[in-house]
Each structure stands twice: as structure tokens, then as C-alpha cells.
Jmol script that loads the backbone (N, CA, C; Angstrom):
load data "model"
ATOM      1  N   MET A   1       0.839  -1.178   0.000  1.00  0.00           N
ATOM      2  CA  MET A   1       0.000   0.000   0.000  1.00  0.00           C
ATOM      3  C   MET A   1       0.877   1.231   0.000  1.00  0.00           C
ATOM      4  N   GLU A   2       0.433   2.217  -0.722  1.00  0.00           N
ATOM      5  CA  GLU A   2       1.096   3.512  -0.731  1.00  0.00           C
ATOM      6  C   GLU A   2       0.028   4.585  -0.850  1.00  0.00           C
ATOM      7  N   TYR A   3       0.459   5.823  -0.692  1.00  0.00           N
ATOM      8  CA  TYR A   3      -0.482   6.928  -0.836  1.00  0.00           C
ATOM      9  C   TYR A   3       0.223   8.123  -1.454  1.00  0.00           C
ATOM     10  N   ILE A   4      -0.583   8.981  -2.053  1.00  0.00           N
ATOM     11  CA  ILE A   4      -0.106  10.207  -2.687  1.00  0.00           C
ATOM     12  C   ILE A   4      -0.921  11.358  -2.097  1.00  0.00           C
ATOM     13  N   VAL A   5      -0.256  12.445  -1.743  1.00  0.00           N
ATOM     14  CA  VAL A   5      -0.944  13.612  -1.199  1.00  0.00           C
ATOM     15  C   VAL A   5      -0.973  14.705  -2.262  1.00  0.00           C
ATOM     16  N   GLU A   6      -2.152  15.253  -2.506  1.00  0.00           N
ATOM     17  CA  GLU A   6      -2.319  16.319  -3.496  1.00  0.00           C
ATOM     18  C   GLU A   6      -3.175  17.428  -2.909  1.00  0.00           C
ATOM     19  N   ARG A   7      -3.048  18.599  -3.475  1.00  0.00           N
ATOM     20  CA  ARG A   7      -3.919  19.724  -3.148  1.00  0.00           C
ATOM     21  C   ARG A   7      -4.882  19.924  -4.303  1.00  0.00           C
ATOM     22  N   LYS A   8      -6.150  20.015  -3.996  1.00  0.00           N
ATOM     23  CA  LYS A   8      -7.195  20.303  -4.989  1.00  0.00           C
ATOM     24  C   LYS A   8      -8.041  21.417  -4.406  1.00  0.00           C
ATOM     25  N   ASP A   9      -7.845  22.620  -4.922  1.00  0.00           N
ATOM     26  CA  ASP A   9      -8.555  23.789  -4.397  1.00  0.00           C
ATOM     27  C   ASP A   9      -8.336  23.887  -2.890  1.00  0.00           C
ATOM     28  N   LYS A  10      -9.412  23.876  -2.126  1.00  0.00           N
ATOM     29  CA  LYS A  10      -9.287  24.003  -0.670  1.00  0.00           C
ATOM     30  C   LYS A  10      -9.220  22.646   0.043  1.00  0.00           C
ATOM     31  N   TYR A  11      -8.929  21.594  -0.700  1.00  0.00           N
ATOM     32  CA  TYR A  11      -8.914  20.239  -0.153  1.00  0.00           C
ATOM     33  C   TYR A  11      -7.502  19.639  -0.168  1.00  0.00           C
ATOM     34  N   LYS A  12      -7.204  18.898   0.875  1.00  0.00           N
ATOM     35  CA  LYS A  12      -5.993  18.079   0.930  1.00  0.00           C
ATOM     36  C   LYS A  12      -6.462  16.656   0.671  1.00  0.00           C
ATOM     37  N   VAL A  13      -5.992  16.075  -0.435  1.00  0.00           N
ATOM     38  CA  VAL A  13      -6.463  14.765  -0.869  1.00  0.00           C
ATOM     39  C   VAL A  13      -5.358  13.730  -0.670  1.00  0.00           C
ATOM     40  N   ILE A  14      -5.709  12.653   0.025  1.00  0.00           N
ATOM     41  CA  ILE A  14      -4.790  11.524   0.171  1.00  0.00           C
ATOM     42  C   ILE A  14      -5.374  10.386  -0.653  1.00  0.00           C
ATOM     43  N   LYS A  15      -4.656  10.021  -1.713  1.00  0.00           N
ATOM     44  CA  LYS A  15      -5.093   8.948  -2.605  1.00  0.00           C
ATOM     45  C   LYS A  15      -4.340   7.671  -2.239  1.00  0.00           C
ATOM     46  N   PHE A  16      -5.087   6.646  -1.868  1.00  0.00           N
ATOM     47  CA  PHE A  16      -4.499   5.365  -1.481  1.00  0.00           C
ATOM     48  C   PHE A  16      -4.441   4.430  -2.682  1.00  0.00           C
ATOM     49  N   ILE A  17      -3.380   3.636  -2.715  1.00  0.00           N
ATOM     50  CA  ILE A  17      -3.188   2.663  -3.791  1.00  0.00           C
ATOM     51  C   ILE A  17      -2.825   1.330  -3.146  1.00  0.00           C
ATOM     52  N   GLY A  18      -3.662   0.319  -3.368  1.00  0.00           N
ATOM     53  CA  GLY A  18      -3.407  -1.007  -2.802  1.00  0.00           C
ATOM     54  C   GLY A  18      -4.440  -1.365  -1.747  1.00  0.00           C
ATOM     55  N   ASN A  19      -4.300  -2.544  -1.198  1.00  0.00           N
ATOM     56  CA  ASN A  19      -5.226  -3.031  -0.187  1.00  0.00           C
ATOM     57  C   ASN A  19      -4.883  -2.480   1.187  1.00  0.00           C
ATOM     58  N   MET A  20      -5.902  -2.211   1.976  1.00  0.00           N
ATOM     59  CA  MET A  20      -5.711  -1.728   3.346  1.00  0.00           C
ATOM     60  C   MET A  20      -5.868  -2.919   4.290  1.00  0.00           C
ATOM     61  N   ASP A  21      -4.816  -3.736   4.350  1.00  0.00           N
ATOM     62  CA  ASP A  21      -4.849  -4.881   5.251  1.00  0.00           C
ATOM     63  C   ASP A  21      -3.809  -4.702   6.347  1.00  0.00           C
ATOM     64  N   VAL A  22      -3.731  -5.657   7.243  1.00  0.00           N
ATOM     65  CA  VAL A  22      -2.878  -5.520   8.428  1.00  0.00           C
ATOM     66  C   VAL A  22      -1.413  -5.289   8.054  1.00  0.00           C
ATOM     67  N   HIS A  23      -0.930  -5.926   7.019  1.00  0.00           N
ATOM     68  CA  HIS A  23       0.474  -5.787   6.635  1.00  0.00           C
ATOM     69  C   HIS A  23       0.759  -4.442   5.976  1.00  0.00           C
ATOM     70  N   SER A  24      -0.099  -4.038   5.071  1.00  0.00           N
ATOM     71  CA  SER A  24       0.165  -2.812   4.322  1.00  0.00           C
ATOM     72  C   SER A  24      -0.096  -1.557   5.152  1.00  0.00           C
ATOM     73  N   VAL A  25      -1.083  -1.595   6.011  1.00  0.00           N
ATOM     74  CA  VAL A  25      -1.431  -0.419   6.807  1.00  0.00           C
ATOM     75  C   VAL A  25      -0.303  -0.061   7.765  1.00  0.00           C
ATOM     76  N   HIS A  26       0.332  -1.065   8.340  1.00  0.00           N
ATOM     77  CA  HIS A  26       1.428  -0.788   9.281  1.00  0.00           C
ATOM     78  C   HIS A  26       2.592  -0.069   8.600  1.00  0.00           C
ATOM     79  N   LYS A  27       2.767  -0.299   7.313  1.00  0.00           N
ATOM     80  CA  LYS A  27       3.868   0.328   6.570  1.00  0.00           C
ATOM     81  C   LYS A  27       3.649   1.822   6.368  1.00  0.00           C
ATOM     82  N   ILE A  28       2.397   2.254   6.303  1.00  0.00           N
ATOM     83  CA  ILE A  28       2.118   3.658   5.977  1.00  0.00           C
ATOM     84  C   ILE A  28       1.474   4.448   7.110  1.00  0.00           C
ATOM     85  N   GLU A  29       1.009   3.764   8.129  1.00  0.00           N
ATOM     86  CA  GLU A  29       0.185   4.429   9.149  1.00  0.00           C
ATOM     87  C   GLU A  29       0.881   5.622   9.802  1.00  0.00           C
ATOM     88  N   LYS A  30       2.103   5.456  10.236  1.00  0.00           N
ATOM     89  CA  LYS A  30       2.798   6.532  10.942  1.00  0.00           C
ATOM     90  C   LYS A  30       3.000   7.760  10.047  1.00  0.00           C
ATOM     91  N   SER A  31       3.518   7.551   8.843  1.00  0.00           N
ATOM     92  CA  SER A  31       3.773   8.690   7.956  1.00  0.00           C
ATOM     93  C   SER A  31       2.471   9.343   7.500  1.00  0.00           C
ATOM     94  N   MET A  32       1.442   8.537   7.283  1.00  0.00           N
ATOM     95  CA  MET A  32       0.155   9.078   6.860  1.00  0.00           C
ATOM     96  C   MET A  32      -0.460   9.917   7.979  1.00  0.00           C
ATOM     97  N   MET A  33      -0.389   9.448   9.211  1.00  0.00           N
ATOM     98  CA  MET A  33      -0.932  10.211  10.338  1.00  0.00           C
ATOM     99  C   MET A  33      -0.155  11.513  10.544  1.00  0.00           C
ATOM    100  N   GLU A  34       1.147  11.486  10.327  1.00  0.00           N
ATOM    101  CA  GLU A  34       1.936  12.719  10.410  1.00  0.00           C
ATOM    102  C   GLU A  34       1.462  13.717   9.354  1.00  0.00           C
ATOM    103  N   GLU A  35       1.153  13.224   8.181  1.00  0.00           N
ATOM    104  CA  GLU A  35       0.640  14.077   7.096  1.00  0.00           C
ATOM    105  C   GLU A  35      -0.700  14.694   7.497  1.00  0.00           C
ATOM    106  N   VAL A  36      -1.569  13.911   8.114  1.00  0.00           N
ATOM    107  CA  VAL A  36      -2.882  14.399   8.550  1.00  0.00           C
ATOM    108  C   VAL A  36      -2.721  15.487   9.615  1.00  0.00           C
ATOM    109  N   LYS A  37      -1.753  15.315  10.495  1.00  0.00           N
ATOM    110  CA  LYS A  37      -1.560  16.245  11.620  1.00  0.00           C
ATOM    111  C   LYS A  37      -0.811  17.526  11.247  1.00  0.00           C
ATOM    112  N   LYS A  38      -0.303  17.629  10.032  1.00  0.00           N
ATOM    113  CA  LYS A  38       0.456  18.812   9.617  1.00  0.00           C
ATOM    114  C   LYS A  38      -0.349  20.098   9.677  1.00  0.00           C
ATOM    115  N   GLU A  39      -1.644  20.014   9.433  1.00  0.00           N
ATOM    116  CA  GLU A  39      -2.491  21.208   9.384  1.00  0.00           C
ATOM    117  C   GLU A  39      -3.752  20.978  10.198  1.00  0.00           C
ATOM    118  N   SER A  40      -4.209  22.025  10.847  1.00  0.00           N
ATOM    119  CA  SER A  40      -5.516  21.946  11.495  1.00  0.00           C
ATOM    120  C   SER A  40      -6.523  22.663  10.614  1.00  0.00           C
ATOM    121  N   LYS A  41      -7.763  22.394  10.874  1.00  0.00           N
ATOM    122  CA  LYS A  41      -8.876  23.010  10.139  1.00  0.00           C
ATOM    123  C   LYS A  41      -8.736  22.868   8.622  1.00  0.00           C
ATOM    124  N   VAL A  42      -8.376  21.679   8.194  1.00  0.00           N
ATOM    125  CA  VAL A  42      -8.217  21.394   6.771  1.00  0.00           C
ATOM    126  C   VAL A  42      -9.392  20.524   6.309  1.00  0.00           C
ATOM    127  N   ASN A  43      -9.728  20.621   5.050  1.00  0.00           N
ATOM    128  CA  ASN A  43     -10.731  19.738   4.441  1.00  0.00           C
ATOM    129  C   ASN A  43      -9.986  18.546   3.862  1.00  0.00           C
ATOM    130  N   LEU A  44      -9.965  17.450   4.605  1.00  0.00           N
ATOM    131  CA  LEU A  44      -9.223  16.263   4.195  1.00  0.00           C
ATOM    132  C   LEU A  44     -10.138  15.303   3.447  1.00  0.00           C
ATOM    133  N   VAL A  45      -9.631  14.792   2.331  1.00  0.00           N
ATOM    134  CA  VAL A  45     -10.345  13.787   1.548  1.00  0.00           C
ATOM    135  C   VAL A  45      -9.452  12.568   1.437  1.00  0.00           C
ATOM    136  N   MET A  46     -10.009  11.411   1.739  1.00  0.00           N
ATOM    137  CA  MET A  46      -9.298  10.152   1.529  1.00  0.00           C
ATOM    138  C   MET A  46      -9.954   9.458   0.346  1.00  0.00           C
ATOM    139  N   ASP A  47      -9.197   9.383  -0.748  1.00  0.00           N
ATOM    140  CA  ASP A  47      -9.685   8.799  -1.995  1.00  0.00           C
ATOM    141  C   ASP A  47      -9.315   7.319  -2.013  1.00  0.00           C
ATOM    142  N   LEU A  48     -10.328   6.461  -1.978  1.00  0.00           N
ATOM    143  CA  LEU A  48     -10.123   5.012  -1.936  1.00  0.00           C
ATOM    144  C   LEU A  48     -10.422   4.351  -3.286  1.00  0.00           C
ATOM    145  N   THR A  49     -10.397   5.124  -4.349  1.00  0.00           N
ATOM    146  CA  THR A  49     -10.714   4.618  -5.678  1.00  0.00           C
ATOM    147  C   THR A  49      -9.855   3.414  -6.069  1.00  0.00           C
ATOM    148  N   LYS A  50      -8.603   3.409  -5.656  1.00  0.00           N
ATOM    149  CA  LYS A  50      -7.679   2.334  -6.041  1.00  0.00           C
ATOM    150  C   LYS A  50      -7.443   1.346  -4.906  1.00  0.00           C
ATOM    151  N   VAL A  51      -8.432   1.214  -4.023  1.00  0.00           N
ATOM    152  CA  VAL A  51      -8.374   0.251  -2.917  1.00  0.00           C
ATOM    153  C   VAL A  51      -9.442  -0.803  -3.161  1.00  0.00           C
ATOM    154  N   ASP A  52      -9.014  -2.076  -3.243  1.00  0.00           N
ATOM    155  CA  ASP A  52      -9.948  -3.172  -3.489  1.00  0.00           C
ATOM    156  C   ASP A  52     -10.419  -3.853  -2.214  1.00  0.00           C
ATOM    157  N   PHE A  53      -9.663  -3.707  -1.121  1.00  0.00           N
ATOM    158  CA  PHE A  53      -9.971  -4.445   0.107  1.00  0.00           C
ATOM    159  C   PHE A  53      -9.597  -3.613   1.319  1.00  0.00           C
ATOM    160  N   VAL A  54     -10.463  -3.614   2.322  1.00  0.00           N
ATOM    161  CA  VAL A  54     -10.185  -2.959   3.597  1.00  0.00           C
ATOM    162  C   VAL A  54     -10.463  -3.963   4.709  1.00  0.00           C
ATOM    163  N   SER A  55      -9.432  -4.261   5.507  1.00  0.00           N
ATOM    164  CA  SER A  55      -9.593  -5.168   6.636  1.00  0.00           C
ATOM    165  C   SER A  55      -9.925  -4.372   7.894  1.00  0.00           C
ATOM    166  N   SER A  56     -10.057  -5.062   9.009  1.00  0.00           N
ATOM    167  CA  SER A  56     -10.322  -4.373  10.278  1.00  0.00           C
ATOM    168  C   SER A  56      -9.169  -3.430  10.629  1.00  0.00           C
ATOM    169  N   ALA A  57      -7.949  -3.778  10.248  1.00  0.00           N
ATOM    170  CA  ALA A  57      -6.800  -2.886  10.491  1.00  0.00           C
ATOM    171  C   ALA A  57      -6.949  -1.601   9.680  1.00  0.00           C
ATOM    172  N   GLY A  58      -7.413  -1.713   8.456  1.00  0.00           N
ATOM    173  CA  GLY A  58      -7.654  -0.539   7.631  1.00  0.00           C
ATOM    174  C   GLY A  58      -8.759   0.324   8.200  1.00  0.00           C
ATOM    175  N   LEU A  59      -9.828  -0.299   8.687  1.00  0.00           N
ATOM    176  CA  LEU A  59     -10.914   0.440   9.319  1.00  0.00           C
ATOM    177  C   LEU A  59     -10.420   1.173  10.563  1.00  0.00           C
ATOM    178  N   ARG A  60      -9.547   0.525  11.331  1.00  0.00           N
ATOM    179  CA  ARG A  60      -8.984   1.147  12.529  1.00  0.00           C
ATOM    180  C   ARG A  60      -8.228   2.419  12.169  1.00  0.00           C
ATOM    181  N   VAL A  61      -7.457   2.384  11.085  1.00  0.00           N
ATOM    182  CA  VAL A  61      -6.713   3.564  10.645  1.00  0.00           C
ATOM    183  C   VAL A  61      -7.674   4.671  10.203  1.00  0.00           C
ATOM    184  N   LEU A  62      -8.722   4.320   9.497  1.00  0.00           N
ATOM    185  CA  LEU A  62      -9.691   5.320   9.060  1.00  0.00           C
ATOM    186  C   LEU A  62     -10.405   5.965  10.243  1.00  0.00           C
ATOM    187  N   VAL A  63     -10.797   5.152  11.221  1.00  0.00           N
ATOM    188  CA  VAL A  63     -11.450   5.692  12.420  1.00  0.00           C
ATOM    189  C   VAL A  63     -10.465   6.562  13.206  1.00  0.00           C
ATOM    190  N   GLY A  64      -9.213   6.123  13.305  1.00  0.00           N
ATOM    191  CA  GLY A  64      -8.193   6.921  13.984  1.00  0.00           C
ATOM    192  C   GLY A  64      -7.969   8.257  13.295  1.00  0.00           C
ATOM    193  N   THR A  65      -7.991   8.249  11.984  1.00  0.00           N
ATOM    194  CA  THR A  65      -7.837   9.483  11.217  1.00  0.00           C
ATOM    195  C   THR A  65      -9.021  10.414  11.464  1.00  0.00           C
ATOM    196  N   LEU A  66     -10.225   9.860  11.507  1.00  0.00           N
ATOM    197  CA  LEU A  66     -11.409  10.658  11.792  1.00  0.00           C
ATOM    198  C   LEU A  66     -11.291  11.325  13.165  1.00  0.00           C
ATOM    199  N   LYS A  67     -10.824  10.575  14.141  1.00  0.00           N
ATOM    200  CA  LYS A  67     -10.666  11.113  15.494  1.00  0.00           C
ATOM    201  C   LYS A  67      -9.662  12.272  15.510  1.00  0.00           C
ATOM    202  N   VAL A  68      -8.530  12.086  14.833  1.00  0.00           N
ATOM    203  CA  VAL A  68      -7.520  13.146  14.760  1.00  0.00           C
ATOM    204  C   VAL A  68      -8.097  14.382  14.074  1.00  0.00           C
ATOM    205  N   CYS A  69      -8.826  14.182  12.990  1.00  0.00           N
ATOM    206  CA  CYS A  69      -9.444  15.303  12.280  1.00  0.00           C
ATOM    207  C   CYS A  69     -10.399  16.068  13.188  1.00  0.00           C
ATOM    208  N   GLN A  70     -11.197  15.348  13.945  1.00  0.00           N
ATOM    209  CA  GLN A  70     -12.132  16.002  14.864  1.00  0.00           C
ATOM    210  C   GLN A  70     -11.376  16.813  15.914  1.00  0.00           C
ATOM    211  N   GLU A  71     -10.279  16.276  16.419  1.00  0.00           N
ATOM    212  CA  GLU A  71      -9.469  16.983  17.418  1.00  0.00           C
ATOM    213  C   GLU A  71      -8.839  18.246  16.841  1.00  0.00           C
ATOM    214  N   LEU A  72      -8.487  18.219  15.552  1.00  0.00           N
ATOM    215  CA  LEU A  72      -7.836  19.360  14.899  1.00  0.00           C
ATOM    216  C   LEU A  72      -8.833  20.353  14.297  1.00  0.00           C
ATOM    217  N   GLY A  73     -10.104  20.046  14.358  1.00  0.00           N
ATOM    218  CA  GLY A  73     -11.102  20.915  13.745  1.00  0.00           C
ATOM    219  C   GLY A  73     -11.155  20.773  12.239  1.00  0.00           C
ATOM    220  N   SER A  74     -10.645  19.657  11.739  1.00  0.00           N
ATOM    221  CA  SER A  74     -10.646  19.384  10.299  1.00  0.00           C
ATOM    222  C   SER A  74     -11.873  18.553   9.932  1.00  0.00           C
ATOM    223  N   THR A  75     -12.162  18.519   8.640  1.00  0.00           N
ATOM    224  CA  THR A  75     -13.218  17.638   8.154  1.00  0.00           C
ATOM    225  C   THR A  75     -12.570  16.467   7.423  1.00  0.00           C
ATOM    226  N   LEU A  76     -13.275  15.346   7.379  1.00  0.00           N
ATOM    227  CA  LEU A  76     -12.797  14.169   6.658  1.00  0.00           C
ATOM    228  C   LEU A  76     -13.927  13.623   5.811  1.00  0.00           C
ATOM    229  N   THR A  77     -13.652  13.472   4.531  1.00  0.00           N
ATOM    230  CA  THR A  77     -14.605  12.865   3.607  1.00  0.00           C
ATOM    231  C   THR A  77     -13.902  11.726   2.886  1.00  0.00           C
ATOM    232  N   LEU A  78     -14.581  10.598   2.787  1.00  0.00           N
ATOM    233  CA  LEU A  78     -14.073   9.460   2.018  1.00  0.00           C
ATOM    234  C   LEU A  78     -14.758   9.462   0.666  1.00  0.00           C
ATOM    235  N   CYS A  79     -14.038   9.003  -0.349  1.00  0.00           N
ATOM    236  CA  CYS A  79     -14.670   8.895  -1.663  1.00  0.00           C
ATOM    237  C   CYS A  79     -14.096   7.711  -2.430  1.00  0.00           C
ATOM    238  N   GLY A  80     -14.828   7.322  -3.454  1.00  0.00           N
ATOM    239  CA  GLY A  80     -14.358   6.292  -4.370  1.00  0.00           C
ATOM    240  C   GLY A  80     -14.413   4.881  -3.826  1.00  0.00           C
ATOM    241  N   LEU A  81     -15.335   4.583  -2.913  1.00  0.00           N
ATOM    242  CA  LEU A  81     -15.423   3.239  -2.352  1.00  0.00           C
ATOM    243  C   LEU A  81     -15.955   2.271  -3.401  1.00  0.00           C
ATOM    244  N   LYS A  82     -15.161   1.259  -3.701  1.00  0.00           N
ATOM    245  CA  LYS A  82     -15.608   0.211  -4.608  1.00  0.00           C
ATOM    246  C   LYS A  82     -16.671  -0.628  -3.895  1.00  0.00           C
ATOM    247  N   PRO A  83     -17.478  -1.374  -4.629  1.00  0.00           N
ATOM    248  CA  PRO A  83     -18.521  -2.187  -3.986  1.00  0.00           C
ATOM    249  C   PRO A  83     -17.983  -3.115  -2.891  1.00  0.00           C
ATOM    250  N   SER A  84     -16.807  -3.699  -3.101  1.00  0.00           N
ATOM    251  CA  SER A  84     -16.241  -4.599  -2.088  1.00  0.00           C
ATOM    252  C   SER A  84     -15.890  -3.861  -0.805  1.00  0.00           C
ATOM    253  N   VAL A  85     -15.431  -2.625  -0.928  1.00  0.00           N
ATOM    254  CA  VAL A  85     -15.101  -1.808   0.240  1.00  0.00           C
ATOM    255  C   VAL A  85     -16.384  -1.276   0.876  1.00  0.00           C
ATOM    256  N   GLN A  86     -17.328  -0.837   0.057  1.00  0.00           N
ATOM    257  CA  GLN A  86     -18.607  -0.356   0.580  1.00  0.00           C
ATOM    258  C   GLN A  86     -19.306  -1.452   1.378  1.00  0.00           C
ATOM    259  N   LYS A  87     -19.174  -2.687   0.924  1.00  0.00           N
ATOM    260  CA  LYS A  87     -19.808  -3.809   1.619  1.00  0.00           C
ATOM    261  C   LYS A  87     -19.258  -3.950   3.035  1.00  0.00           C
ATOM    262  N   VAL A  88     -17.959  -3.761   3.207  1.00  0.00           N
ATOM    263  CA  VAL A  88     -17.351  -3.818   4.537  1.00  0.00           C
ATOM    264  C   VAL A  88     -17.933  -2.719   5.412  1.00  0.00           C
ATOM    265  N   PHE A  89     -18.048  -1.512   4.887  1.00  0.00           N
ATOM    266  CA  PHE A  89     -18.641  -0.401   5.638  1.00  0.00           C
ATOM    267  C   PHE A  89     -20.085  -0.714   6.020  1.00  0.00           C
ATOM    268  N   ASP A  90     -20.829  -1.341   5.106  1.00  0.00           N
ATOM    269  CA  ASP A  90     -22.216  -1.712   5.386  1.00  0.00           C
ATOM    270  C   ASP A  90     -22.290  -2.761   6.501  1.00  0.00           C
ATOM    271  N   ILE A  91     -21.438  -3.756   6.435  1.00  0.00           N
ATOM    272  CA  ILE A  91     -21.458  -4.855   7.401  1.00  0.00           C
ATOM    273  C   ILE A  91     -21.178  -4.354   8.819  1.00  0.00           C
ATOM    274  N   VAL A  92     -20.196  -3.472   8.954  1.00  0.00           N
ATOM    275  CA  VAL A  92     -19.840  -2.976  10.292  1.00  0.00           C
ATOM    276  C   VAL A  92     -20.569  -1.681  10.642  1.00  0.00           C
ATOM    277  N   ASP A  93     -21.504  -1.270   9.803  1.00  0.00           N
ATOM    278  CA  ASP A  93     -22.358  -0.105  10.034  1.00  0.00           C
ATOM    279  C   ASP A  93     -21.540   1.165  10.308  1.00  0.00           C
ATOM    280  N   MET A  94     -20.589   1.451   9.417  1.00  0.00           N
ATOM    281  CA  MET A  94     -19.750   2.634   9.569  1.00  0.00           C
ATOM    282  C   MET A  94     -20.140   3.764   8.619  1.00  0.00           C
ATOM    283  N   ASN A  95     -21.178   3.567   7.834  1.00  0.00           N
ATOM    284  CA  ASN A  95     -21.587   4.592   6.873  1.00  0.00           C
ATOM    285  C   ASN A  95     -21.998   5.897   7.546  1.00  0.00           C
ATOM    286  N   SER A  96     -22.625   5.814   8.695  1.00  0.00           N
ATOM    287  CA  SER A  96     -23.086   7.025   9.377  1.00  0.00           C
ATOM    288  C   SER A  96     -21.939   7.750  10.087  1.00  0.00           C
ATOM    289  N   MET A  97     -20.839   7.061  10.283  1.00  0.00           N
ATOM    290  CA  MET A  97     -19.694   7.637  10.973  1.00  0.00           C
ATOM    291  C   MET A  97     -18.910   8.594  10.071  1.00  0.00           C
ATOM    292  N   PHE A  98     -18.903   8.314   8.787  1.00  0.00           N
ATOM    293  CA  PHE A  98     -18.104   9.069   7.825  1.00  0.00           C
ATOM    294  C   PHE A  98     -18.985   9.788   6.813  1.00  0.00           C
ATOM    295  N   GLN A  99     -18.460  10.909   6.301  1.00  0.00           N
ATOM    296  CA  GLN A  99     -19.037  11.515   5.106  1.00  0.00           C
ATOM    297  C   GLN A  99     -18.463  10.719   3.944  1.00  0.00           C
ATOM    298  N   ILE A 100     -19.320  10.171   3.107  1.00  0.00           N
ATOM    299  CA  ILE A 100     -18.866   9.357   1.983  1.00  0.00           C
ATOM    300  C   ILE A 100     -19.499   9.890   0.707  1.00  0.00           C
ATOM    301  N   LYS A 101     -18.651  10.148  -0.283  1.00  0.00           N
ATOM    302  CA  LYS A 101     -19.102  10.599  -1.599  1.00  0.00           C
ATOM    303  C   LYS A 101     -18.627   9.588  -2.636  1.00  0.00           C
ATOM    304  N   SER A 102     -19.290   9.588  -3.783  1.00  0.00           N
ATOM    305  CA  SER A 102     -18.957   8.591  -4.801  1.00  0.00           C
ATOM    306  C   SER A 102     -17.613   8.838  -5.481  1.00  0.00           C
ATOM    307  N   ASN A 103     -17.244  10.117  -5.646  1.00  0.00           N
ATOM    308  CA  ASN A 103     -15.959  10.387  -6.297  1.00  0.00           C
ATOM    309  C   ASN A 103     -15.443  11.771  -5.876  1.00  0.00           C
ATOM    310  N   LEU A 104     -14.225  12.051  -6.232  1.00  0.00           N
ATOM    311  CA  LEU A 104     -13.568  13.297  -5.862  1.00  0.00           C
ATOM    312  C   LEU A 104     -14.261  14.514  -6.465  1.00  0.00           C
ATOM    313  N   ASP A 105     -14.711  14.398  -7.702  1.00  0.00           N
ATOM    314  CA  ASP A 105     -15.389  15.525  -8.354  1.00  0.00           C
ATOM    315  C   ASP A 105     -16.646  15.942  -7.600  1.00  0.00           C
ATOM    316  N   GLU A 106     -17.340  14.987  -7.022  1.00  0.00           N
ATOM    317  CA  GLU A 106     -18.542  15.298  -6.256  1.00  0.00           C
ATOM    318  C   GLU A 106     -18.233  16.162  -5.030  1.00  0.00           C
ATOM    319  N   ILE A 107     -17.046  16.031  -4.495  1.00  0.00           N
ATOM    320  CA  ILE A 107     -16.637  16.809  -3.326  1.00  0.00           C
ATOM    321  C   ILE A 107     -16.153  18.192  -3.736  1.00  0.00           C
ATOM    322  N   ILE A 108     -15.309  18.241  -4.742  1.00  0.00           N
ATOM    323  CA  ILE A 108     -14.638  19.483  -5.122  1.00  0.00           C
ATOM    324  C   ILE A 108     -15.562  20.441  -5.862  1.00  0.00           C
ATOM    325  N   ASN A 109     -16.469  19.910  -6.662  1.00  0.00           N
ATOM    326  CA  ASN A 109     -17.352  20.777  -7.468  1.00  0.00           C
ATOM    327  C   ASN A 109     -18.649  21.102  -6.774  1.00  0.00           C
TER     328      ASN A 109
END
end "model"
wireframe off; spacefill off
backbone 0.3
color backbone group
């Protein structure tokens, strides 16, 4: 798993590439959280378009990121959930916890 950070207008976008499982998440979690903490009151978007699988470890990182954003006064929106990832969110009833949009354009425009 890897990620790319981009600026799109007033949004800080983190685009993930690869599966969010226990092995891959541990490789990026520390650096990704440091990136999230760099700014307060930011509009953060996590783009999961290129993520095919999210395990409980991946969900833990997403929930942890949401908590940090709330502490910093930032917003967090997820986008680009594939059906397999959306199904995980449905099963664990996390849809109400996050703002979820279908794609990045829906957020920015």
C-alpha cells in the first residue's frame, strides 16, 4: 500500500493505492498520520478509488484518522469506495460515521 498527497482547491487529498490490510497499513500508518496532523482546520479527503480491500486494520486507521481530524477541527470525507469496500462499511455499520461521496469531483465541485 502507498499513498499520494495532493492539493485540490481548498482540499488536501490523500489517494491510497493497494489493499488496506494488516500488513500494508502498518507500513504507511505513521507517515500518513503525520501528514494528517500537519495542518488543522483542513478539508481532508481520503480517496479510496484504487483500494480493493479494507480489513479491520484498515478500518482502525480510518477511524483513527477521523478522530484526529475532529481533534484538529478538520473535516474528513471518504470517496471512491468500490462495492467490495462499501460492503465492509455496510457490514460494520460505519456509513453514518463518515461523510462518503462517490468520487472526488462530487466533493470538489
